[in-house]
Residue, then its C-alpha position, 0 to 999 in steps of 0.5 A: m588736725r584740720e577740723p580744730q582749725k576749721r573751729r578756731a576760724s570759726l569762733h574768729q569769725c563770730r568774734r569779729t560779725g558778731p559786734s556788726r549784728v546789733p541793730t544800730y541807728t542815728e539821731e538828732g538830739i539835744v542833752l536834756r539831763r544827766a544821772d550818774w549810773s554805776e561807775y562809770d556810766r551814766i543815764i543821758t535823758v535826750l530830746t530826739r527829733g525821731r523818738g522824742k524824748v528818750a532815756l538813753v546808756a552811755r558806757g564808761v562816759r565818766r571815764p577820764q579817757s572818755r571821747l564821748a563825755s564832751h559830746l554829751d554836755l548839758f544842752t548840747h545839740v548832738d548826732l547820735v550812734l544808738a545801739s538797741g539794748r538788750g533792756t530798756m534803754d538804748v546804748i549810745t555808741g558814737a556822738r558829735a556835737r553840733s553846737r555847745l552851749e558853753a560858747n557863750f556859758e554865762l550864768e543867765r544864760a545858763t539858767t535860762a537853759a536849765v528852764c528849757a531843759e526842765v519844761l521838757d523834761a518834766l512835761v514831754d511824754p517819753g517816746v513821742a516823736d514831734p519834729g516840731l517841737f524839736d524845732l522849738a527846742l532847738l530854737a529855745f536853746t540858740d536864743c538861750g545861747a546866743a541871742p542877745d536877751p535870753v530871756k526874751g527867747l525863754l519866753w518865746f519858748l515857755i508860752r508857745f510850748a503851752v500853745r503847742s501842747g493844748y494850753a493856750p492861755l486866755v488873752h482876750e477874755c477875762a478868765a474869771c468873769g469872761v468879759l471883753l478884756e480892755a486895755d489895762d493893767g491886770g492879773f493872771s491865773g495858771r489854774l483858771g487858764g488865762v489873763v484876769c480883769p481889773s475887776c476880778a484881780s483885784s478881788g483875788h490872789f493873782l499874778s501881776l500883769s500890766l497892759r504892755s505884757l498882756k500885748v506881748l503875750r498875744v503876740i507870742c500866742r498869735d505866732e508872731r515872732e518877727v514883732f516879738g523880735r522888735v518888742a523892748l521888754p523890760r525886765q518888770e514884764q519879764l518876771q511877770l510874763l516868766a511867772a504866769a507862763t510857769d505858772l500855766l505850765g505849772y498847773q497843767g502839768e502838776h510840776h513845780f519849776r526848781s530852776v525857775p526861782v533861781l532864775e527871777g532872783l538873777l532877774q530882780 
């Protein structure tokens, strides 16, 4: 009679202690993308501080009573509890949002955040930890949600991302002929990797770039955040710099950003 009791006790102990044997860890992240997976689950693409860009499984998050759903909205800065999965993706077992973009949700803010997320999702290699890039991305999403001008925050992010990724644009000499740039309007070429002098710009199909835009571009490339914050940037220059930055990143990363035309339409 005692033997079955011992066996039942042993099985009960396995059920109690079994789940604790699953390796878990915590991560700080930003939600970049979500995709439905099976009836109630989602795959969440997250930029994390410690593991870079990762795809994670959120089980049951599409159920109406899910406690995870509100913490895994797009562009949310979140603390995650993760369990090492048996397959290729780890599983989100807990989440607590630090900040959400919807606190200041407007169409222009949402679209600038969508551009940030698309750039990160398309051009960041999976599984490569880069705390500096995480901080840059977090600053960008914070600007998108709370800065007086979210487009300026986006431009800072795009150009600093290009510099950090090794795609720093040429801003002191012509990318086509190499001549030193004078104080004048010119052009820009993502394919050539930088600013084009007025002479070359007049003889080819290049993006327009005013002298004011060139000066702002140089400020961002020098990482002068405080100076950039004091610069008044009209819509025309914002559109020029947005086109230049996304042309550079799109060419280098071989990607066409679908969210950029939406933002350009809002700014025009």
